[in-house]
TIRO-2110 file (N, C-alpha, C; in Angstrom, 1 decimal):
// TIRO-2110
-31.6, 23.8, 20.8, N, 1, A
-30.6, 24.5, 20.1, CA, 1, A
-29.4, 24.6, 21.0, C, 1, A
-28.2, 24.3, 20.4, N, 2, A
-27.0, 24.4, 21.2, CA, 2, A
-26.6, 25.9, 21.3, C, 2, A
-26.4, 26.3, 22.6, N, 3, A
-26.0, 27.7, 22.8, CA, 3, A
-24.7, 27.7, 23.7, C, 3, A
-24.0, 28.8, 23.5, N, 4, A
-22.9, 29.1, 24.5, CA, 4, A
-23.3, 30.3, 25.3, C, 4, A
-23.3, 30.1, 26.6, N, 5, A
-23.6, 31.2, 27.5, CA, 5, A
-22.2, 31.7, 28.1, C, 5, A
-22.1, 33.0, 28.0, N, 6, A
-20.9, 33.6, 28.6, CA, 6, A
-21.4, 34.4, 29.8, C, 6, A
-20.9, 34.1, 31.0, N, 7, A
-21.2, 34.8, 32.2, CA, 7, A
-20.0, 35.5, 32.8, C, 7, A
-20.0, 36.8, 32.8, N, 8, A
-18.9, 37.6, 33.4, CA, 8, A
-19.4, 38.0, 34.8, C, 8, A
-18.6, 37.6, 35.8, N, 9, A
-19.0, 37.8, 37.2, CA, 9, A
-18.4, 39.1, 37.8, C, 9, A
-19.2, 39.8, 38.5, N, 10, A
-18.8, 41.0, 39.2, CA, 10, A
-17.7, 40.6, 40.3, C, 10, A
-16.6, 41.3, 40.3, N, 11, A
-15.4, 40.9, 41.1, CA, 11, A
-15.8, 41.0, 42.6, C, 11, A
-16.4, 42.1, 43.0, N, 12, A
-16.7, 42.3, 44.5, CA, 12, A
-17.7, 41.2, 45.0, C, 12, A
-18.7, 41.0, 44.2, N, 13, A
-19.7, 40.0, 44.6, CA, 13, A
-19.1, 38.6, 44.6, C, 13, A
-18.3, 38.3, 43.6, N, 14, A
-17.7, 36.9, 43.7, CA, 14, A
-16.6, 36.8, 44.7, C, 14, A
-15.9, 37.9, 45.0, N, 15, A
-14.9, 37.9, 46.2, CA, 15, A
-15.7, 37.5, 47.4, C, 15, A
-16.8, 38.1, 47.7, N, 16, A
-17.6, 37.8, 48.9, CA, 16, A
-18.1, 36.3, 48.8, C, 16, A
-18.5, 35.8, 47.7, N, 17, A
-18.9, 34.4, 47.6, CA, 17, A
-17.7, 33.5, 47.8, C, 17, A
-16.5, 33.8, 47.3, N, 18, A
-15.4, 33.0, 47.6, CA, 18, A
-15.0, 33.0, 49.1, C, 18, A
-15.1, 34.2, 49.7, N, 19, A
-14.8, 34.2, 51.1, CA, 19, A
-15.7, 33.4, 52.0, C, 19, A
-17.0, 33.4, 51.6, N, 20, A
-18.0, 32.7, 52.3, CA, 20, A
-18.1, 31.2, 51.9, C, 20, A
-17.3, 30.8, 50.9, N, 21, A
-17.3, 29.4, 50.5, CA, 21, A
-18.5, 29.0, 49.6, C, 21, A
-19.3, 30.0, 49.2, N, 22, A
-20.6, 29.7, 48.4, CA, 22, A
-20.4, 29.6, 46.9, C, 22, A
-19.3, 30.1, 46.4, N, 23, A
-19.1, 30.2, 44.9, CA, 23, A
-19.1, 28.8, 44.3, C, 23, A
-18.3, 27.8, 44.9, N, 24, A
-18.3, 26.5, 44.2, CA, 24, A
-19.7, 25.8, 44.2, C, 24, A
-20.6, 26.1, 45.2, N, 25, A
-21.9, 25.5, 45.3, CA, 25, A
-22.8, 26.1, 44.1, C, 25, A
-22.7, 27.4, 44.0, N, 26, A
-23.5, 28.1, 42.9, CA, 26, A
-23.1, 27.6, 41.5, C, 26, A
-21.8, 27.5, 41.3, N, 27, A
-21.4, 27.0, 40.0, CA, 27, A
-21.8, 25.5, 39.8, C, 27, A
-21.7, 24.7, 40.8, N, 28, A
-22.1, 23.3, 40.7, CA, 28, A
-23.6, 23.2, 40.5, C, 28, A
-24.4, 24.0, 41.1, N, 29, A
-25.8, 24.0, 40.9, CA, 29, A
-26.2, 24.3, 39.4, C, 29, A
-25.5, 25.3, 38.9, N, 30, A
-25.7, 25.7, 37.5, CA, 30, A
-25.3, 24.6, 36.5, C, 30, A
-24.2, 23.9, 36.8, N, 31, A
-23.7, 22.8, 35.9, CA, 31, A
-24.7, 21.6, 36.0, C, 31, A
-25.2, 21.3, 37.2, N, 32, A
-26.2, 20.2, 37.4, CA, 32, A
-27.5, 20.6, 36.7, C, 32, A
-27.9, 21.8, 36.7, N, 33, A
-29.2, 22.2, 36.1, CA, 33, A
-29.1, 22.2, 34.6, C, 33, A
-28.0, 22.7, 34.0, N, 34, A
-27.9, 22.8, 32.6, CA, 34, A
-27.3, 21.6, 31.9, C, 34, A
-26.6, 20.8, 32.5, N, 35, A
-25.9, 19.6, 31.9, CA, 35, A
-25.1, 20.0, 30.7, C, 35, A
-24.2, 21.0, 30.8, N, 36, A
-23.4, 21.5, 29.6, CA, 36, A
-22.6, 20.3, 29.0, C, 36, A
-22.4, 20.4, 27.7, N, 37, A
-21.5, 19.5, 27.1, CA, 37, A
-20.1, 19.9, 27.4, C, 37, A
-19.9, 21.1, 27.7, N, 38, A
-18.5, 21.6, 28.1, CA, 38, A
-18.7, 22.9, 28.9, C, 38, A
-17.7, 23.1, 29.8, N, 39, A
-17.7, 24.3, 30.6, CA, 39, A
-16.2, 24.8, 30.7, C, 39, A
-16.0, 26.1, 30.7, N, 40, A
-14.7, 26.7, 30.8, CA, 40, A
-14.8, 27.9, 31.7, C, 40, A
-13.7, 28.1, 32.5, N, 41, A
-13.6, 29.2, 33.4, CA, 41, A
-12.3, 29.9, 33.2, C, 41, A
-12.4, 31.2, 33.0, N, 42, A
-11.2, 32.0, 32.7, CA, 42, A
-11.4, 33.4, 33.1, C, 42, A
-10.5, 34.3, 32.7, N, 43, A
-10.6, 35.7, 32.9, CA, 43, A
-10.8, 36.3, 31.5, C, 43, A
-11.8, 37.1, 31.3, N, 44, A
-12.1, 37.8, 30.0, CA, 44, A
-12.4, 39.2, 30.3, C, 44, A
-11.7, 40.1, 29.6, N, 45, A
-11.8, 41.6, 29.8, CA, 45, A
-11.7, 41.9, 31.3, C, 45, A
-10.8, 41.2, 32.0, N, 46, A
-10.5, 41.6, 33.4, CA, 46, A
-11.5, 41.0, 34.4, C, 46, A
-12.5, 40.2, 33.9, N, 47, A
-13.5, 39.7, 34.8, CA, 47, A
-13.5, 38.2, 34.9, C, 47, A
-13.8, 37.6, 36.1, N, 48, A
-14.0, 36.2, 36.1, CA, 48, A
-15.1, 35.8, 35.2, C, 48, A
-14.9, 34.8, 34.4, N, 49, A
-15.8, 34.5, 33.3, CA, 49, A
-16.0, 33.0, 33.2, C, 49, A
-17.2, 32.6, 32.9, N, 50, A
-17.6, 31.2, 32.7, CA, 50, A
-18.2, 31.1, 31.3, C, 50, A
-17.8, 30.0, 30.6, N, 51, A
-18.5, 29.7, 29.3, CA, 51, A
-19.1, 28.3, 29.5, C, 51, A
-20.4, 28.2, 29.2, N, 52, A
-21.1, 26.9, 29.2, CA, 52, A
-21.7, 26.7, 27.8, C, 52, A
-21.5, 25.5, 27.3, N, 53, A
-22.2, 25.1, 26.0, CA, 53, A
-23.2, 24.0, 26.4, C, 53, A
-24.5, 24.3, 26.1, N, 54, A
-25.5, 23.4, 26.4, CA, 54, A
-26.7, 23.5, 25.4, C, 54, A
-27.6, 22.5, 25.6, N, 55, A
-28.8, 22.5, 24.7, CA, 55, A
-29.9, 23.2, 25.3, C, 55, A
-30.3, 24.3, 24.7, N, 56, A
-31.4, 25.1, 25.2, CA, 56, A
-32.7, 24.6, 24.5, C, 56, A
-33.5, 23.9, 25.2, N, 57, A
-34.7, 23.3, 24.6, CA, 57, A
-35.8, 24.4, 24.2, C, 57, A
-35.8, 25.5, 25.0, N, 58, A
-36.9, 26.5, 24.9, CA, 58, A
-36.3, 27.8, 25.3, C, 58, A
-36.5, 28.8, 24.5, N, 59, A
-35.9, 30.1, 24.9, CA, 59, A
-36.6, 30.7, 26.2, C, 59, A
-37.7, 30.2, 26.5, N, 60, A
-38.4, 30.7, 27.8, CA, 60, A
-37.6, 30.3, 29.0, C, 60, A
-36.6, 29.4, 28.9, N, 61, A
-35.8, 29.1, 30.0, CA, 61, A
-34.7, 30.1, 30.3, C, 61, A
-34.5, 31.1, 29.4, N, 62, A
-33.4, 32.0, 29.5, CA, 62, A
-33.4, 32.8, 30.9, C, 62, A
-34.6, 33.3, 31.3, N, 63, A
-34.6, 33.9, 32.6, CA, 63, A
-34.2, 33.0, 33.8, C, 63, A
-34.7, 31.8, 33.8, N, 64, A
-34.4, 30.9, 34.9, CA, 64, A
-32.9, 30.5, 34.9, C, 64, A
-32.3, 30.5, 33.8, N, 65, A
-30.9, 30.2, 33.7, CA, 65, A
-30.1, 31.4, 34.2, C, 65, A
-30.4, 32.6, 33.7, N, 66, A
-29.6, 33.8, 34.0, CA, 66, A
-29.8, 34.4, 35.3, C, 66, A
-31.0, 34.4, 35.9, N, 67, A
-31.3, 35.1, 37.1, CA, 67, A
-30.4, 34.8, 38.3, C, 67, A
-30.1, 33.5, 38.5, N, 68, A
-29.2, 33.2, 39.7, CA, 68, A
-27.9, 33.9, 39.5, C, 68, A
-27.3, 34.0, 38.3, N, 69, A
-26.1, 34.7, 38.1, CA, 69, A
-26.2, 36.2, 38.2, C, 69, A
-27.3, 36.7, 37.7, N, 70, A
-27.5, 38.2, 37.9, CA, 70, A
-27.7, 38.5, 39.4, C, 70, A
-28.5, 37.8, 40.1, N, 71, A
-28.8, 38.1, 41.5, CA, 71, A
-27.6, 37.8, 42.4, C, 71, A
-27.0, 36.7, 42.2, N, 72, A
-25.9, 36.3, 43.2, CA, 72, A
-24.6, 36.8, 42.9, C, 72, A
-24.3, 37.1, 41.6, N, 73, A
-22.9, 37.5, 41.2, CA, 73, A
-22.9, 38.7, 40.4, C, 73, A
-24.0, 39.4, 40.2, N, 74, A
-24.0, 40.6, 39.4, CA, 74, A
-23.4, 40.4, 38.0, C, 74, A
-23.7, 39.2, 37.4, N, 75, A
-23.1, 38.8, 36.2, CA, 75, A
-23.7, 39.6, 35.0, C, 75, A
-22.9, 39.6, 33.9, N, 76, A
-23.3, 40.0, 32.6, CA, 76, A
-23.4, 38.7, 31.8, C, 76, A
-24.5, 38.5, 31.1, N, 77, A
-24.8, 37.3, 30.4, CA, 77, A
-25.0, 37.5, 29.0, C, 77, A
-24.4, 36.6, 28.2, N, 78, A
-24.6, 36.6, 26.7, CA, 78, A
-24.9, 35.2, 26.3, C, 78, A
-25.9, 35.0, 25.4, N, 79, A
-26.2, 33.7, 24.8, CA, 79, A
-25.9, 33.8, 23.3, C, 79, A
-25.2, 32.8, 22.8, N, 80, A
-24.9, 32.8, 21.4, CA, 80, A
-25.1, 31.4, 20.9, C, 80, A
-26.0, 31.3, 19.8, N, 81, A
-26.1, 30.0, 19.2, CA, 81, A
-24.8, 29.5, 18.6, C, 81, A
-24.4, 28.3, 18.8, N, 82, A
-23.2, 27.7, 18.3, CA, 82, A
-23.4, 26.4, 17.6, C, 82, A
-22.4, 26.0, 16.8, N, 83, A
-22.4, 24.7, 16.2, CA, 83, A
-21.1, 23.9, 16.5, C, 83, A
-21.2, 22.6, 16.5, N, 84, A
-20.0, 21.8, 16.5, CA, 84, A
-19.7, 21.4, 15.1, C, 84, A
-18.6, 20.7, 14.9, N, 85, A
-18.2, 20.4, 13.5, CA, 85, A
-19.3, 19.6, 12.7, C, 85, A
-19.9, 18.6, 13.4, N, 86, A
-21.0, 17.9, 12.7, CA, 86, A
-22.1, 18.8, 12.3, C, 86, A
-22.5, 19.7, 13.1, N, 87, A
-23.6, 20.7, 12.8, CA, 87, A
-23.2, 21.5, 11.5, C, 87, A
-21.9, 22.0, 11.6, N, 88, A
-21.4, 22.8, 10.4, CA, 88, A
-21.4, 22.0, 9.1, C, 88, A
-21.0, 20.7, 9.2, N, 89, A
-21.0, 19.9, 8.0, CA, 89, A
-22.4, 19.7, 7.5, C, 89, A
-23.3, 19.4, 8.3, N, 90, A
-24.7, 19.2, 7.9, CA, 90, A
-25.3, 20.5, 7.3, C, 90, A
-24.9, 21.6, 7.9, N, 91, A
-25.4, 22.9, 7.4, CA, 91, A
-24.8, 23.2, 6.0, C, 91, A
-23.5, 23.0, 5.8, N, 92, A
-22.9, 23.2, 4.6, CA, 92, A
-23.4, 22.3, 3.5, C, 92, A
-23.7, 21.0, 3.9, N, 93, A
-24.2, 20.1, 2.9, CA, 93, A
-25.6, 20.6, 2.3, C, 93, A
-26.3, 21.4, 3.0, N, 94, A
-27.6, 21.9, 2.6, CA, 94, A
-27.4, 23.0, 1.5, C, 94, A
-26.2, 23.5, 1.4, N, 95, A
-26.0, 24.5, 0.4, CA, 95, A
-25.8, 24.0, -1.0, C, 95, A
-25.7, 22.7, -1.2, N, 96, A
-25.5, 22.1, -2.5, CA, 96, A
-26.7, 22.1, -3.3, C, 96, A
END
């Protein structure tokens, strides 16, 4: 299932990671692990925020995906099922 993960990072923890030079490594490891089809980095609600869209094969992987962000960055995590345009068109075609 295609999901979008939103990770809002704690400012103080990420400040420390930036100062130590570890933040790029943590983000790179997440991207290599999840192989997202897209990733975006922004500020949302005043917090450093990352959006990743990836294929979640099994919901049992949710803890393994989220825990590094919880533990290292004090992140708030949300998972949302999402569709691309092709998915939407296939879904709408089923309504006929």
